[in-house]
N, C-alpha and C positions, 0 to 999 in steps of 0.2 A: 677537636674530634680526633681520637687516635687512629692509627692504621688499622687495628683490629676492628674498631667500630665501622670504619669505612668499608672494610672487606665484608663485614657482616651485613651491613645495609645493602651493598652491592649484590651479595648472595641472595638477600631476601628479595630484591626487585627482580632479579633473574627468575627466581622461583615464581613470583607473582605473575610476571609476564607469560612464563611457561604455563602456569595454571589457566590463565585467561585464554591462551591459544588452544589448550587441550579442551577446555570447555566449549569453545566455539567449534572445534572440529568434532567433538562428541555431538553437539546440537546438530551439526550439518549431517552427520551419519545418521541420526535419528530421523531427521526429516526425510532424507533419501530412502531410508528403510520403509518409511510410511508410504511415500510416493511410489516407489518401485514395488514393494511387496504387497501392498494392499490396493492402491489406486491403479497402478499399472497392470497388476495381475487380473483385476476385475474388468478393466476396460479392454485389455488385449486377450483375456481369457487364456493366458499362458501361465502354467504352473511354474515354469522356470523362473519367471519374475518374482514369484513368491519366495522361492529359495534365494534369489538374489537379494530380496528385502531382508530375509533372515540373516544373510551374510553381513549386510550393512548394520544390522542391529547387534550382531556379535562384536563388530568393530566399535560401535557405540558403547557397548558395555566394557570392552577392554580399555578404551581410552578413558571412559569415566572412571574406572578403577584406578588408573594411573593418575588422573587429575585429583582423585580423592586423597591420595597420599600427600598432595601438595596443598591441600586445603588448610592446614595449620598456618602455613606461611601467609596465606590470603587473610586468615582471621588476625594474625599479627599485623599485617599490613593495615587492616581496617582500624585496629586500636592506635597504631601510630598516627594515622591520618585523622583520627577522631570521628570516623564513620560509624554510625549507629549500626550494630550487627543486626541481621535480619534472620528470621526463622526460614526454614526450608520452604514453607508454604508462601511466605511473602516474597522470597527470591524467586520462586517458580512463577508467582503471579506477575511480578515485575518483568520477567523474562519473556512472558507469553507474546507481547507485541512484537518483539524482535524475531522470535521464531515464526510467528505468523507472517511477518514481512518476508522472511526467507522462503517460507512454503509458497506464498502467493507469487513470489518472483520465479520460483522453480516451475510452478504450474503454468505461469504465463510463458515462460521460456519454452516449455514443452508444447503448449498449444500453438505458439507462434512458429516453432520448428514443423509441427504437423501441418500447420496452414501453408507453409512454403513448400513442403515436400509433396503434399497431396493436391495442390492446386492444379486444376486441369490445364492442359497446354493448348487445347482448341475448343472451339464452341461454335454453335450455329449462329449466323449473323442476326437472325430475327430474335433468337433467344438473348444474344448479347445486348441488343437494343432494349429488349423488355427488361433485362436485369438492371441496366443503367437507369432506366425510367423508374424502376422500383426503388433503387438506391436513392434517387433524387427525392422520391416521395417520402421514404423513411427518414431522410435527412431533415426534410421540412418539418415532419411530425415531431422529431426529437428536438429540433430547435425550439419549436413552440413549447414542448414539455420542459425544456431548460428554463424557458421564461416563467412557467408556473412554479417550478421548484425554487427558483431564485426569488420570486415574489414571496413564496412561503417563508423562506429563510429570512428575508428582510423583514417581513412581518413579525417573525419571532424576535429578531434583534430589537425592533421598535416596541414590541409588547414588553420585553424585559426592561427596556429603558424606561417605559412608563411606570412600571412597578418600582424601579429604583427611585425615580423622581417622587413617587408617592411616599416612599419611605424616607426620603430626604426631607420632605415637608413634615412628616410625623416626628422626626428626630432632629429638627432644625436647631435645637438647643444643646445638642450633644455633639461637640466638635470631633470626638474620636470616631463616632459612627458616620458623621458626615464625610470625614476623610476616606473611610473605607468605601462608602458609597460613591464618592467621587472617583476613586480608583476603578471601581467596577464600571462606571460610565465610560472611562477611558478605554477599559478593555473591550467593552461592547463596541466603541467606535473603531478600534482596531480590527475587531471581528468582522464589522461591516464592510470595512475596506478589503479585508482578506477574502471575504465571501464573493464580493464583486470582482476582485482580480481573479480568483480561482475560476469563476464562471466565464470570464472573458477569455482566458487562456484554454479552458476545457472545451469551448465552443469552436475553437480553431480547427480541430480535426473534422468536424461536421461541415464547416465551411469549405475546408479543402476538398472534402469528399464531393461536395456540390460542384466546385469549380472543375475538379478532375473529370467528373461525370459528363459535365457540359462540353468539356474538351474533347472527350473520347467519342461522344455521339456522332459528330460529322466524320470521324475517321473510319466508321464502319463502311460507309458507302464506297470509299476510296481504297479499301483493303481487298486485295485479291484473296488472301487466306486470313481468316479472323483468328488472331491469337488471344486467348482469354487472359493470359499473363499481361499483355500489353494493354488491353482494354479494361479489365475488371480488377486487377490485382491491387493497384493503388487506391482507387475509390472505395472498394470493399474493406481494405485494410484500415483506411481512414475512418470509415463508418464503425468498424469494430472497436477502434480506440475511442471514438466518441461516445459509444454505448458504455464502455467500461468507465470512462470518466463520469458519465451521467450517473451510473450506479453508485460510484463513490460519493458524488455530490449529494445524493439522497440521505447519506448518513452524516453529513456535516452538521446538522442541527445538534447532534450530541456533542460536538466539539465547542459549541458556544459557552461562554461563562455562565455558571449557574447563579441564580439569584437566591440568596439565603434569606429566610424570614427572620426579622428582628423584632 
């Protein structure tokens, strides 16, 4: 490879890296403009936030235009690497999960910040005791609901496994199809282990909330001034995390391997 080819390839890689960075920055500005200009303005009822969102959208547009000028370098990089080029629609569809993750992370960060800032500093002792009891009750209900969702997911795994075994019997003389079905059985087995492991770890916040609540209840009687941050902050936060993980777990059935008809 000549020095000119090396220099040209190095220049191409630099442009590709810059293109990727600019696209990420543009996506970040787009998400911020949506959160600040639309969500923030509606929740806060502040028109200033709307103009802030417009400002971030202008930044998104400017960065996007700059990145567009580097797009030929990215297309050349795809050809060199043997990557199949995608249409704008396909690229947008593939990037949606990434931007959705960024948006959910920013929303969670905003909610968590609001939770910390707006959490009350003092509370009536009787109310604190009732709230801890309510947290314990909700934790128990959610743990039971976790069991129901887990049973449903495991039932879905076993049902798909039964369908695969029926197909294996129907195609027992076709070695190629049997190999594909055998691979699907292995994927289902991995999915089963993944589901059980996910539920085990996602129940930890609820168990922590129960232990923290039980630990805080005796402290109410011995405290001269009741601080809600000391008594309720950790159990309530653990409960909220448990609810979020439970909501996520209810969509896990869509992540299980699909059984195709043969």
